[in-house]
C-alpha positions as CSV (number, residue, x, y, z in Angstrom):
1,X,-174.7,13.7,-108.9
2,X,-176.3,10.4,-110.0
3,X,-176.8,9.4,-106.3
4,X,-178.5,12.8,-105.5
5,X,-180.7,12.5,-108.6
6,X,-181.9,9.0,-107.6
7,X,-182.6,10.2,-104.0
8,X,-184.6,13.1,-105.4
9,X,-186.7,10.9,-107.6
10,X,-187.4,8.5,-104.7
11,X,-188.5,11.4,-102.5
12,X,-190.8,12.7,-105.2
13,X,-192.3,9.2,-105.7
14,X,-192.9,8.7,-102.0
15,X,-194.5,12.2,-101.6
16,X,-196.8,11.4,-104.6
17,X,-197.9,8.1,-103.0
18,X,-198.7,9.8,-99.7
19,X,-200.7,12.4,-101.5
20,X,-202.7,9.7,-103.3
21,X,-203.4,7.9,-100.0
22,X,-204.5,11.1,-98.3
23,X,-206.7,12.0,-101.2
24,X,-208.3,8.5,-101.3
25,X,-208.9,8.7,-97.5
26,X,-210.7,12.1,-97.9
27,X,-212.7,10.9,-100.8
28,X,-213.8,7.8,-98.9
29,X,-215.0,10.0,-96.0
30,X,-217.0,12.2,-98.3
31,X,-218.6,9.3,-100.1
32,X,-219.5,7.7,-96.7
33,X,-221.2,10.9,-95.5
34,X,-223.2,11.2,-98.8
35,X,-224.4,7.5,-98.9
36,X,-224.9,6.9,-95.2
37,X,-228.8,6.8,-95.4
38,X,-228.8,4.3,-98.3
39,X,-226.4,2.0,-96.5
40,X,-228.6,2.1,-93.4
41,X,-231.7,1.1,-95.4
42,X,-229.8,-1.6,-97.1
43,X,-228.5,-3.1,-93.9
44,X,-232.0,-2.9,-92.4
45,X,-233.4,-4.7,-95.5
46,X,-230.8,-7.4,-95.2
47,X,-231.5,-7.9,-91.5
48,X,-235.2,-8.0,-92.1
49,X,-234.7,-10.7,-94.8
50,X,-232.5,-12.7,-92.5
51,X,-235.2,-12.5,-89.8
52,X,-237.8,-13.7,-92.2
53,X,-235.7,-16.6,-93.2
54,X,-235.0,-17.5,-89.6
55,X,-238.7,-17.4,-88.8
56,X,-239.4,-19.6,-91.9
57,X,-236.8,-22.1,-90.8
58,X,-238.2,-22.1,-87.3
59,X,-241.7,-22.7,-88.6
60,X,-240.5,-25.6,-90.8
61,X,-238.7,-27.1,-87.7
62,X,-241.9,-26.7,-85.7
63,X,-244.0,-28.4,-88.4
64,X,-241.5,-31.2,-88.6
65,X,-241.6,-31.7,-84.8
66,X,-245.4,-31.7,-84.7
67,X,-245.6,-34.2,-87.5
68,X,-243.1,-36.4,-85.8
69,X,-245.0,-36.2,-82.5
70,X,-248.2,-37.1,-84.2
71,X,-246.7,-40.1,-86.0
72,X,-244.8,-41.7,-83.0
73,X,-246.1,-41.2,-79.5
74,X,-243.9,-44.0,-78.2
75,X,-240.7,-42.2,-78.9
76,X,-242.0,-38.8,-77.6
77,X,-239.7,-38.8,-74.6
78,X,-236.6,-39.7,-76.5
79,X,-237.3,-37.1,-79.2
80,X,-238.0,-34.4,-76.7
81,X,-234.7,-35.0,-74.9
82,X,-232.8,-34.9,-78.3
83,X,-234.6,-31.7,-79.2
84,X,-233.6,-30.1,-75.9
85,X,-230.0,-31.1,-76.5
86,X,-230.0,-29.7,-80.0
87,X,-231.5,-26.5,-78.7
88,X,-228.9,-26.2,-76.0
89,X,-226.1,-26.8,-78.5
90,X,-227.6,-24.2,-80.8
91,X,-227.9,-21.7,-77.9
92,X,-224.2,-22.3,-77.0
93,X,-223.1,-21.8,-80.7
94,X,-225.2,-18.6,-80.7
95,X,-223.5,-17.3,-77.6
96,X,-220.1,-18.2,-79.0
97,X,-220.8,-16.3,-82.2
98,X,-222.1,-13.4,-80.2
99,X,-218.9,-13.3,-78.1
100,X,-216.7,-13.5,-81.2
101,X,-218.7,-10.6,-82.6
102,X,-218.2,-8.5,-79.5
103,X,-214.4,-9.2,-79.6
104,X,-214.3,-8.1,-83.3
105,X,-216.2,-4.9,-82.4
106,X,-213.8,-4.2,-79.5
107,X,-210.7,-4.9,-81.7
108,X,-212.1,-2.5,-84.4
109,X,-212.7,0.2,-81.7
110,X,-209.1,-0.2,-80.5
111,X,-207.6,-0.2,-84.0
112,X,-209.5,3.0,-85.1
113,X,-207.4,5.4,-82.9
114,X,-204.2,3.8,-83.9
115,X,-205.1,4.0,-87.6
116,X,-206.1,7.7,-87.1
117,X,-202.8,8.4,-85.3
118,X,-200.8,6.7,-88.1
119,X,-202.8,8.7,-90.7
120,X,-201.9,11.9,-88.8
121,X,-198.3,10.9,-88.6
122,X,-198.3,10.1,-92.3
123,X,-199.6,13.6,-93.0
124,X,-196.9,15.2,-90.8
125,X,-194.1,13.2,-92.5
126,X,-195.5,14.1,-95.9
127,X,-195.3,17.8,-94.9
128,X,-191.8,17.3,-93.6
129,X,-190.8,15.5,-96.8
130,X,-192.3,18.2,-98.9
131,X,-190.4,20.9,-97.0
132,X,-187.2,19.0,-97.2
133,X,-187.7,18.5,-100.9
134,X,-188.3,22.2,-101.4
135,X,-185.1,23.0,-99.5
136,X,-183.2,20.5,-101.5
137,X,-184.4,22.0,-104.8
138,X,-183.4,25.4,-103.6
139,X,-179.9,24.2,-102.7
140,X,-179.7,22.4,-105.9
141,X,-180.5,25.5,-107.9
142,X,-177.9,27.4,-105.8
143,X,-175.3,24.7,-106.5
144,X,-176.1,24.8,-110.2
145,X,-175.5,28.5,-110.2
146,X,-172.2,28.0,-108.3
147,X,-171.1,25.3,-110.7
148,X,-171.9,27.6,-113.6
149,X,-169.9,30.4,-112.2
150,X,-167.0,28.0,-111.4
151,X,-167.1,26.8,-115.0
152,X,-167.0,30.3,-116.3
153,X,-164.0,31.0,-114.0
154,X,-162.4,27.8,-115.2
155,X,-162.8,28.8,-118.8
156,X,-161.3,32.2,-118.0
157,X,-158.4,30.6,-116.2
158,X,-157.7,28.2,-119.1
159,X,-157.6,31.2,-121.4
160,X,-155.2,33.0,-119.1
161,X,-153.0,29.8,-118.8
162,X,-152.9,29.4,-122.5
163,X,-151.7,32.9,-123.0
164,X,-149.2,32.4,-120.2
165,X,-148.0,29.2,-121.8
166,X,-147.4,31.0,-125.0
167,X,-145.3,33.6,-123.2
168,X,-143.4,30.9,-121.3
169,X,-142.6,29.1,-124.5
170,X,-141.1,32.3,-125.9
171,X,-139.1,32.8,-122.8
172,X,-137.9,29.1,-122.8
173,X,-136.6,29.6,-126.3
174,X,-134.7,32.7,-125.1
175,X,-133.4,30.9,-122.1
176,X,-132.2,27.9,-124.1
177,X,-130.2,30.2,-126.2
178,X,-128.6,31.7,-123.2
179,X,-128.0,28.3,-121.7
180,X,-126.1,27.2,-124.8
181,X,-123.9,30.3,-124.4
182,X,-123.3,29.5,-120.7
183,X,-122.4,25.9,-121.5
184,X,-119.7,27.1,-123.8
185,X,-118.4,29.4,-121.1
186,X,-118.7,26.6,-118.6
187,X,-116.5,24.4,-120.7
188,X,-113.9,27.1,-120.7
189,X,-114.1,27.4,-117.0
190,X,-113.8,23.7,-116.3
191,X,-110.1,23.8,-117.1
192,X,-109.5,26.6,-114.6
193,X,-111.7,24.8,-112.0
194,X,-109.5,21.7,-112.2
195,X,-106.5,23.8,-111.6
196,X,-108.2,25.4,-108.6
197,X,-109.2,22.0,-107.3
198,X,-105.7,20.8,-107.4
199,X,-104.5,23.8,-105.5
200,X,-107.4,23.4,-103.0
201,X,-106.4,19.8,-102.5
202,X,-102.9,20.9,-101.5
203,X,-104.3,23.5,-99.2
204,X,-106.7,21.0,-97.6
205,X,-103.8,18.7,-96.8
206,X,-102.0,21.6,-95.1
207,X,-105.1,22.6,-93.3
208,X,-105.7,19.0,-92.2
209,X,-102.1,18.9,-90.8
210,X,-102.6,22.1,-88.9
211,X,-106.0,20.8,-87.7
212,X,-104.4,17.7,-86.4
213,X,-101.9,19.9,-84.5
214,X,-104.8,21.9,-83.0
215,X,-106.7,18.8,-82.0
216,X,-103.6,17.4,-80.3
217,X,-103.1,20.7,-78.5
218,X,-106.7,20.8,-77.4
219,X,-106.3,17.3,-75.8
220,X,-103.3,18.6,-73.9
221,X,-104.4,20.6,-70.9
222,X,-102.5,23.8,-70.5
223,X,-101.1,24.0,-74.0
224,X,-102.0,27.0,-76.2
225,X,-101.2,27.3,-79.9
226,X,-100.0,30.8,-80.8
227,X,-98.7,30.2,-84.3
228,X,-98.4,27.3,-86.7
229,X,-97.0,26.8,-90.2
230,X,-95.7,24.0,-92.2
231,X,-92.3,23.9,-90.4
232,X,-92.7,26.2,-87.4
233,X,-94.8,25.9,-84.3
234,X,-95.1,28.4,-81.4
235,X,-96.6,27.2,-78.1
236,X,-97.4,28.6,-74.7
237,X,-97.4,26.0,-71.8
238,X,-99.3,26.8,-68.6
239,X,-99.1,24.9,-65.4
240,X,-102.0,24.0,-63.2
241,X,-101.5,26.2,-60.3
242,X,-102.2,25.1,-56.7
243,X,-104.7,27.0,-54.6
244,X,-101.9,28.7,-52.6
245,X,-100.1,29.8,-55.7
246,X,-100.6,33.4,-56.8
247,X,-100.2,32.9,-60.6
248,X,-99.6,29.8,-62.8
249,X,-96.2,29.4,-64.5
250,X,-96.0,30.0,-68.2
251,X,-93.4,29.0,-70.8
252,X,-93.2,30.0,-74.5
253,X,-91.6,27.5,-76.9
254,X,-90.8,27.7,-80.6
255,X,-90.1,24.6,-82.6
256,X,-88.6,24.4,-86.1
257,X,-88.4,21.3,-88.3
258,X,-85.5,21.5,-90.6
259,X,-85.2,20.0,-94.1
260,X,-83.4,17.0,-92.7
261,X,-86.1,16.3,-90.1
262,X,-84.2,17.6,-87.1
263,X,-86.0,19.7,-84.5
264,X,-84.7,23.0,-83.2
265,X,-86.2,24.2,-79.9
266,X,-86.1,27.8,-78.4
267,X,-87.5,29.0,-75.1
268,X,-88.1,32.3,-73.4
269,X,-87.1,30.9,-70.0
270,X,-83.4,30.4,-69.2
271,X,-84.2,28.0,-66.4
272,X,-85.9,25.5,-68.7
273,X,-83.0,23.3,-69.8
274,X,-83.7,22.5,-73.4
275,X,-80.7,20.2,-73.8
276,X,-82.0,17.8,-71.2
277,X,-85.5,17.7,-72.7
278,X,-84.8,17.7,-76.4
279,X,-81.1,17.3,-77.3
280,X,-79.7,18.8,-80.5
281,X,-80.4,16.7,-83.6
282,X,-83.5,15.0,-82.2
283,X,-86.2,13.8,-84.4
284,X,-89.8,12.7,-83.8
285,X,-93.4,13.3,-84.5
286,X,-95.3,16.4,-83.3
287,X,-97.3,14.4,-80.9
288,X,-94.3,12.7,-79.2
289,X,-92.4,16.0,-79.0
290,X,-95.3,17.9,-77.5
291,X,-96.0,15.2,-74.9
292,X,-92.3,15.1,-73.8
293,X,-92.2,18.9,-73.6
294,X,-95.4,19.1,-71.6
295,X,-94.3,16.4,-69.2
296,X,-90.9,18.1,-68.5
297,X,-92.6,21.5,-68.1
298,X,-95.2,20.2,-65.6
299,X,-92.5,18.6,-63.5
300,X,-90.5,21.8,-63.4
301,X,-93.6,23.8,-62.7
302,X,-94.5,21.6,-59.8
303,X,-91.0,21.9,-58.4
304,X,-91.1,25.7,-58.7
305,X,-94.6,25.9,-57.0
306,X,-93.3,23.7,-54.1
307,X,-90.2,25.9,-53.7
308,X,-92.3,29.1,-53.7
309,X,-94.6,27.6,-51.1
310,X,-91.7,26.6,-48.9
311,X,-90.0,30.0,-49.2
312,X,-92.7,31.4,-46.9
313,X,-91.7,28.9,-44.1
314,X,-87.9,28.3,-44.6
315,X,-84.9,30.4,-45.6
316,X,-84.0,28.7,-48.9
317,X,-82.2,29.7,-52.1
318,X,-82.8,27.9,-55.4
319,X,-80.3,27.7,-58.2
320,X,-82.3,26.3,-61.2
321,X,-79.3,26.0,-63.6
322,X,-77.6,23.6,-61.1
323,X,-80.7,22.3,-59.5
324,X,-79.3,23.1,-56.1
325,X,-81.4,24.2,-53.1
326,X,-79.5,26.0,-50.2
327,X,-81.2,25.9,-46.8
328,X,-79.8,28.7,-44.5
329,X,-80.0,27.9,-40.8
330,X,-78.7,30.3,-38.0
331,X,-75.6,28.2,-37.5
332,X,-75.3,26.1,-40.7
333,X,-76.0,25.8,-44.4
334,X,-77.5,22.7,-46.0
335,X,-77.2,22.0,-49.8
336,X,-79.7,19.7,-51.5
337,X,-79.6,18.4,-55.1
338,X,-83.0,18.0,-56.9
339,X,-82.7,15.2,-59.4
340,X,-84.3,15.6,-62.9
341,X,-87.8,14.3,-63.0
342,X,-88.7,15.3,-59.4
343,X,-91.4,15.0,-58.1
344,X,-92.7,12.1,-60.2
345,X,-89.5,10.1,-60.9
346,X,-86.5,11.9,-59.5
347,X,-85.5,12.2,-55.9
348,X,-83.6,14.5,-53.6
349,X,-80.0,14.0,-52.3
350,X,-78.3,15.9,-49.4
351,X,-74.9,17.1,-50.8
352,X,-73.3,19.0,-47.9
353,X,-73.8,20.6,-44.5
354,X,-71.5,23.5,-43.5
355,X,-71.7,24.5,-39.9
356,X,-69.7,26.9,-37.8
357,X,-67.3,24.1,-36.8
358,X,-66.8,23.0,-40.4
359,X,-68.2,20.4,-42.8
360,X,-70.4,17.7,-41.6
361,X,-70.6,14.1,-42.9
362,X,-74.0,13.8,-44.6
363,X,-74.1,10.0,-45.1
364,X,-76.0,9.5,-41.8
365,X,-78.7,12.1,-42.4
366,X,-81.9,11.1,-44.2
367,X,-85.6,11.5,-43.4
368,X,-87.6,8.4,-42.4
369,X,-89.9,8.6,-45.5
370,X,-89.3,6.2,-48.3
371,X,-89.3,9.0,-50.9
372,X,-89.0,12.2,-49.0
373,X,-90.1,15.5,-50.6
374,X,-88.4,18.9,-50.3
375,X,-90.7,19.7,-47.4
376,X,-89.8,16.5,-45.6
377,X,-86.1,17.3,-46.0
378,X,-86.4,20.8,-44.7
379,X,-88.5,19.8,-41.7
380,X,-86.0,17.0,-41.0
381,X,-83.0,19.4,-41.3
382,X,-84.6,22.0,-39.2
383,X,-84.9,19.6,-36.3
384,X,-81.2,18.6,-36.4
385,X,-78.3,20.2,-34.4
386,X,-75.1,19.7,-36.3
387,X,-72.8,21.2,-33.6
388,X,-73.5,18.3,-31.3
389,X,-71.1,15.3,-31.1
390,X,-71.4,12.7,-33.8
391,X,-72.6,9.9,-31.5
392,X,-75.5,12.1,-30.3
393,X,-76.4,12.9,-33.8
394,X,-76.2,9.3,-34.9
395,X,-78.4,8.3,-32.0
396,X,-81.0,11.0,-32.9
397,X,-81.0,10.0,-36.5
398,X,-83.7,7.5,-37.6
399,X,-82.4,4.4,-39.4
400,X,-82.8,4.5,-43.2
């Protein structure tokens, strides 16, 4: 507000000075028009006086020269030459003064249009400044009215806030009373909350244990958790079926941890030998037990998938409880024993060959591979003729 007031005062002062200048210029023009004849006569009188003085001086000079000539005829030539020189210098000075006078007149003629243009520009700017000042005054009045209305609204808002504050103070007092009541109730509930927290801590421990079980099962591919409690665990193992297999093998297991820490295992598959995987009275962590069960199941599932695939090509009969595989040929029967851990760690042994002529010695029969698979054995046995004499068989058999 102070800055706008100073600007307004400066604008008003500038406009007043412009008006004074314009008024003075108009007054000067009027006075010049009224006194023009008097000035002309005055200039004429001055010029006439100057002319008279000039003539008087010239006459004095002429008289001096005549007197001088009369007094000294011997120096007439020298005086005449000096007079001519002085006259030439005077004429040159007069021409110089005349040229300066003409230059001043031309400069005045050139400066008059510029002065008139500047005067017109000053009038135009004075008009613009006056218009701007009027607009500023109008906006100032408008802003003063707005400020007044805003002040009125502010006063009304203050009154409303004061009333609202009084109402809030009453409500705060009421709420403080209720808060005191709630504090007393809260103190009564803190004891119950501590008991609930203790129980919640126990439940969190149990949940964390079950969560660890679930995380472990999620890391084991093909293991699904069906049920879990503090001492019981029910799982379903699924093998990774090969592309030719119609359906993956599944195995449901139930584990129970006794009070003494021993683990009891139950299975829904009679061919899954529990005693070989987890003997009675075994102990261990959940992680170790699950890893061992999963490894044993995957080995058995791979064996079953391989047998199912070979049944489409060979006449074989599988006895899972004895781990024996019987290969039925038109003239003979071959019996193979699949060692536990096959196909990862265990191998395959040929137990017997029964042909039409009787039992055959199996010590000389073995495929050429270092660790032959079931398919290698069946292909090898298919190519052999056990009714031929032993030397022929021995010659046809590849060295181990």
